[in-house]
N, C-alpha and C positions, 0 to 999 in steps of 0.2 A: 414617620408621622410628623416630621418637622414642618411640612407644608400645610398641615391641618390646624384647626383651632386647638389650643392646649387642653380643652375639655375632653377631646377625644382620647388623648393620652391618659388623662385622669380616669376615664371610664374603663379603659383597658387595664391599667395598672392597679387601681384600687377597688373597682366595682365589678370585676369579673366579666367585662364585655369581651366576647371572642373576636380577635382580629379577622377571623374567617368571615364573620357576618358583615364586616365592614368593607371587604374587598369589592363587592359589586357597587358600593356607594362612593367609590373613589372620586368620580367627577363632581357629585353633589357636595362632598365634603370639601373639595377644593373651592367650589363656588361659594360655600358658606363659611370660609375660614375666618371671616370677621363678623359673622352674623349668627349669634347663638339661637335666635328665634327660628330662623330657617333650618338650622342644624337639628334643633329639637323636633321640628315638624317632620323632617325626613326620617329621623331615628324612630319616632313613635309610629309613623306610617308603616315602616318596614319591620316594626316590632323588634328593633335592635335592643331596646331597653325600655323601662317604664318611665313615666313622667316623674315619679318620686325619686328614682335613682338619678335621672338626668339632673334634677334640681339639686340633689346632694352633691353631684360632681361640680355643678355650677357654683355652689356655696364654697366648695373647697378651692376652686380657682380664684374666687373673689375674696377668700378668707373671711367668710361670713358664717354666722350661726345658722343651722338648718333645723326647722321643727316640722314634724309630721302633721300636727294639727294644733289648733289654739282653743281646744275645748275648755281648758282650765283657766283661760285668761279672762278676768272680769272685764265687763264693758264699762267704759267711761263715757257718761252721757254728754260731756262737753264736746267730745270728738264728733258725735252724731249730729250735734247742733251746728257745728262749724262746717262739716264736710257733707255736701249733698250725696245721697246714696248713688245717683247715676254716675257721678264723678268718681266715686270710690270703686264702683263696679267696672267702669270703663278702663281705669288704670290698674285695677286689681291691687289695691293697697289699702291699709287701714292702720291707724296708730294703736299701739297696745297700752303703753304706760309711759309716764314722764317721771323721771327721777333726777332731781337736782338739775343738771344742765344737759341731760340726755333724754331724747324721745325715741323709744323703740317703735319701729314700724314694720308690720307684716307686709311683705311684697312677694310678687311672683317673678318680676323682671328686675335683675340687679342694675340694668342700664337705665332704669326709670330716674329721670332727673327733675323735670319740671314740678311734679306734685311734691317731691321731697324738698325741693328748694322753697316751695311755698310754705310747707310746714315749718321749715327751719326759720323762715322770716317771721311767720305768725307767732310761733312759740319762743322765738329768740333763743334757740338752743341747738345742740349738735344732734344729728340724726343717726341712729344706729339701726340699719336695716336687718330684719330677720327673714331669711329666705324660706319659702315653702312652695308647695304645688298649688295650682290654680284653685282647685275645689276647696282646699283648706282655707284659703284667704276669702273666697266667696261665702263659705259657711260662716266665717267670723263676721263678715259684713252683714249678712242676713240676720244673724243672731243679735248683733249690735243694734240694728234699727228696729228689730222686732221687740227687744227688751225695752228700748227707750221710747217706743210709740205709746201714745196715750192708751190706757186700758179702756175697755168698754165702759166701766163704771165712771172713769174720768170724763169720757165723751158724753155720757148721759148727764153728768153733773154740769157740763158746760151748756146744756140746752135750757138756758134760763131767761133769755130775752125774747120778747114777743116778735121782734123784727125778723127772727130767723125762721118763722113759721110759714112764710109764703112758699108757693110752689117753685121747684127748681125746674126750669124748662130747657136749659141748655147746659150740658155737662161734657167736658172733654175728659176722657178717661186718662188717668196717670199711667205711666209706663209700668209702674209697680205700685200696688196699693200702699206699701210701706214708704213709698216716696211721695205720697200725697200730703204735702205740707199746707194744703189749702186751709184757710181759716174757717171755711164754711162748716159749722158744727154738725149739720145733718150729714154731709159727706163724710166727715170724720167718724160719726157714729156708725154709719153703714159699713165703712171701710174697717173699722175696728171690730165690728160684729163678724165680718167675713174672715179677717186674719186670725181672730181668736178661734173661730170654728175650724179653720185650717190647722191651727196649732194643736187643737184637741182631736184632729182627724175625724171630725164630725161628717156624717154622710148627708145630713139635711139640716137646714135652719128654718124654724117655724116662727113667724111673727104673728101673734094672735091678739086682735083687739078685744078688750073687755070694757064694761061700762066705765071703769075708773082709769085704767092705764093699758099699756101694751106689754105683753109678756113675750120674751124671746126664749125659745128652747132649742137645744141642739140634740140631734139623735146621734148618740155615741154608742158603738157596739150594739146597735139595734134598739136602744132604750132612750126615750126622750128625757132630757134633764134640763131644768130651768137654768138659763144663763144670766139673764138680767131683766129688769123692768124699766120702761121709760114712760114719760108722761103721755097721757091720752091726747093732749093738745098737738103733739108732733107726729101722731100716727100717720095722718094723711100725707104729710111732707116726706116721711120715711118711705111710704108706699110709692109716692111719685118718684123719689130718687131711684128706687129699685126698678120701677117701670122704665125710667129713662135709660138706665144701664142696660136693660134687656129689650129695648125698642118696642115697648108696649104703648097702648093708647092711654094717655093720662086722663083724658076726658071721659072715657068709658069706665064707669064704676059699678054698673048694674049687672054686667055679664062676666063670667070667668074668662081669663086670658092666659095664654101660655107663651113664654118667650125664652130667650137664652142670652147668656153673656159670657165672654171669655175674659178672665182676669189673671193678672200675675200677682201672687202674694209671696213675698220673700223668695222670689226666684222660681216659684212653683206655678206651672200653668194649671188653672182650674177652670173647667167648663161648668157654668152654673145654669141649671134648668130652672126657670122661674114659673110658678103657677100661682095665679091670684083667684080668689073666690069671694063673692059678696056674702057677708054674714049680717045678722041683725045689728051688730055693733060696729060694722065697717068692713073693709077688705082684709081678708086673711092672706098672708103670703107664705108659700113654702118654696125654699130654694134647695134643689138637689145639687150637691157638690160632687163633681167627677174629677178626680185628680189625674191629669193627663200624663204626669211623670211616672205613674205607677208602672212597674214592669209587668209584662204579660206573664201571668202565672202558669206553671206547668202542673200536670196532674199530680205529681208527687208532692206538691206544696199545699194541696187542698185538704189534707188530713184524711184521705181515703185509706181505709185499712187494707192490708194486703189481700184479704179474701174478697174485697170489692175491686181494688185497683187492678189486679191481674186479669180477671175476666172482662172488666170494662175496657182495659187497654187493648185487649184482643178485638173487642167490638169496634173500637175507633179505627183499627187498621183493616176493617172489612172492605170488600170491593163495592158493596152496595147494600141498601136496606135503610131502615129508619132507626135512629137512636133518639129517645125522648128523655129529657130531664124535666122533672116535675117537682112542684112545691109552691107555697104561697108567695106573694110579692115580697121581695127583699130577702129571699132565702139563698141567694148566690147562684141562681141558675145560669145567668149570663156569664159569670166568671168561669163556671164549669165548662160552658160551651166554648169560650175562648181558649181555655186550657186544653180542651179536647182538640180544637183546630191546631193548636201549637204543636201537637204531636204529629201532624200530617206535613209531609214535605211539600211546601207551597211552590217550590220551583218545578217539581215534577207534576204537580196537580193544579188544576184551575179551581181555586176555592172562592166561592161567591157567598156573601152574606146579605140577608134582607132583614133590616132591623127597624124598630120604632121606639126610640130614635137610635142612631149609631152612638153608642156610649163612649167607646174608645177607638180612635182611628189607628189602624194597624197597617204597617208596610207589608206588602206581599199578598194582600187580600183585596178583592174587589168588594167594597161595601156599598150597599144601596140603602138609602133612607126612604121609608115609605112616606107619601104625602097624600093623605085621604082627600084633602081639599082639591087637589088636582086630579083625583081619581086614581092615584097610584096606591092601591092597597096590597096586602100580602099576596092575595091570589093573582092579581094582574102582574105584580113584580115577579112572582114565581114562574108564571107563564113565559114572560119575556126572557128570564134568566136561562130557561131551558134551551133557548136558541143561541146561548153564548158558550156552548160546548163545555158545561161545567163537569168536574169530577166529584166535587164535594159542595153541598149547598147547606147553609145554615139559615133556617127560617126563624126569626125572633120568637114567634108564638103561633100556635095553631088555634086561631080564635073561632074559626067557623068551618062548616062542612066543606065549602068550596076549596079552602086552602088545604084541608086535610086530604081531600080527593086528589088534588094535583100533586101533593107530596107523595101520596101512595103510588100514583102513576110514575113519578120520577124514580122512586125506589125500584119499581118493577122493571124500569128500562136501564138499570145498572148504575144509578147514582147513589152516593152515600148522603143521606139527609139527616141533619141534626135539627131538633126543634124543642120547644118547651110547651107544657100544658099545665094549667092550674088545677091540680088535684091533690088530695091528701096523702095518697100512697101509690106505690108502683102498680099493684093489682087494680086499683080504682081507675087508673089511666086507661087501661084496656076497655073497661066498661064505658068510660067517657067517650072514647072514639066510636064505639058501636052506637052509643046514644046520638052521636053526631051524624049517623047515617052511613057509616063505613061498614061494609059487609064483613062478618067475622072471618071469612076465608081470606079476605084481602089483608086484614089485620095480622093474621098468623103468618102470611107469606111475605110480609114486608118488615114488620117490627123485629129488630134483632134483640133489643133490650130496653128497659125503662129504669132510669136512675132517679129515685126519689131522694130529696135532701132537705135539711133544715140547717140553720146556723144557730149554734149555742155559744154563750160567752165562755171564754177560756179563763181559768183561774190565774190571777196575777202572780207571776213568779216571785215578786219581791216580798209578798206578805202571805205566801202559801203555808198552811199548817195542815197536819194530818190529824184524824180523830177516829174513834171507834163508832161505827154507825149504830143507830137504834135498830133492834130486831124488826120493828114495824117498817122501817125504811127498806130493809132487806126483803121483807115480805112483799111490799108494794112493787119492788123492782124484780120480783120473782127470782131472787138469789137464795140458794140453799145456804142456811146459816152455817151448817157443818162444813160444807165445801169451802165456804168463804174463809172460815177460820183456818182450814188446812192450807189454803193458798197463802196465808200470812199477809193479806192485803189490808190496806186502810183506806178510808175515804179522805178527800182533801177539800179544803175551802180557803178562801182568802179572807184575812182579818180586816183588810182595808188599810190603805196607806196613801201617801201623797201621789205616788206614781199612778195609782188607779182611781184617783178622786174618791177614795174611801168606799169604793163599791165592792172591792174584793175580786173584780174581774178586769182583764185587759186583753183586748182583741177577741176574735171569734174563731171557731173551728167548725167544720161541717160534720154532720152525722148523716149517714146514707143507708139506703136499702136498694139492692139491685135485683131486678127481675130479669133472668136470662130466659129467652124464649126457647124452651126445650120441646121435644116432641110430645111429652105428656101434657105440658101446659097448653100447647096448641090444641091437643085433643079436648082438653077441658073447656077451652074457649069456644070451640066449634059445637060442643054438646050443651054447655050452659055458661052464658057469658056474664053472670053476676059476679061482683067482686069478691063475695064471701067464698064462692067455689074456687075462684082463681087463687085467692089467698091461701086457702086450705091446701091446694096442690103445691103452691110455692113453698109452704112450710114443710110439706112432705119431702121436698127436694132441698131442704136445709137452707132456705133463704134467710139471711140475717135481717131482721126487721129494724126499722129506725130505733125503736126502744132498745133492742138488743145491742145495736151498734153504740147507742148512747151509754148503756151500762158498761160496755167495754171501755169507753172513754172515761167513765167515772173511775173504773178500776185502775186505769193507767194514770190517774191523777190529773187529767186534762180539764175536766169540768165538774160541776156539782150535781148532786141529786136533784136540787130544786130546779135547775135549768132543764134537765132531762124530763122530769115529771110535768113541767109546765108546757113543754113543747111537743111531747109525744103521747100517744095512747097505747094501751097494753096490746 
């Protein structure tokens, strides 16, 4: 190993790297005997070692301290004011603390010299590098600028001079909103509203004009919560700023408009869907935040109980037919459809989606966004997709009879079709299709199953406590009191803490009911297609209803009685 970089020897001797895995890389290791960056790239590409282990070996070679993360390191505001965020991210370094004549600096590359020399000159001290892996240093940088950015309240307080109220007509977007050091108070206000929403994992931001002021609310875990209030005087300017960001017409105030904007907040890509609507007090704005860095979820992560997951998984692997996911707006239908598609091998199958709009761009799928203004609706798109030799088609929504008819025809010719319908339960979905003009015999011969779902808030794990339920609660949930006592179970709730903003809830989980198209249910649909008859037959076949699945999640301590009672019917 004398001809290789000494880090190779350290990896073999101290970190368990097998010499056998290195043999095929002989030429590359020789080429990079003086270049650790190139060497690291080769090793990571061929999975010889992990980035963290390579960085530890590098630290040993340079005789530097290695840290896995900097989560416990407090942020010094002086450093964020002196170093631009782009410079810190470009060179992947950031100062940690200064003690006497030594400045500790988190770095990824020990050969970094220029930025460290600049720091030494500026602070007139000795530099002590602390080595880590790239993501740990980037996390530290994002946290530092996030914590030291002006809060929304500060941004609102700075809106005090009349001269800032004119329209903003030309705006150049910053590379990262945390990097926006522009002194324009309106820009700073809108930026801070967005990064605070991202920090809270909000799904929507509402800006509502009232006669006296403008109220900003965030939708967090499905519930709107007031975030801040700013002066009525600046409402028009804030609206114009958001319109400029999303390429909308500033002059048009009397008609609703829809636009979109892609922003970077603390390194996270966020696609923002903007909707404006004229109200009697001024234009209301709703911004839907779609976090593009979110990983595609799999079925097992959705909270599907085994009695629903197993039969649904079998449906997803069918060779043809229609699978419908149903529920109101915001009940997680699209997430379930994406998770279902993730179960299908997209290398062996041609998977095409038709959406309005495409919420998450996924590699390996052909995604089509419908454009009604150009005449491309669900029905037209579905017709053209059938000429693209698809195996699996996802149609964002069955809105009309025409789309439903084409989907039925697609299923009859051997395609697997996924779609959504806005109904309250799985049995009601069958009735809805028949009301749309689909013949009952076509429904029974193409529908494989219907999954109804809702999202309920999950109890915060930090402040979760158990308690004995009131007999009235057990009665309302149709739980036998004696059986309940024998089970030795208790109900849970969250007391409220800083982690959950004193709501007692953190995150959400799905509750589901699955209608499996059996021979008896087919017979019922052909004889009598009203949802009461279909539901009766489903219950005979032991279908677990939304309420029953919710009760099970209460018994497992995942959610509360209040959540289930507010969102399901008996």
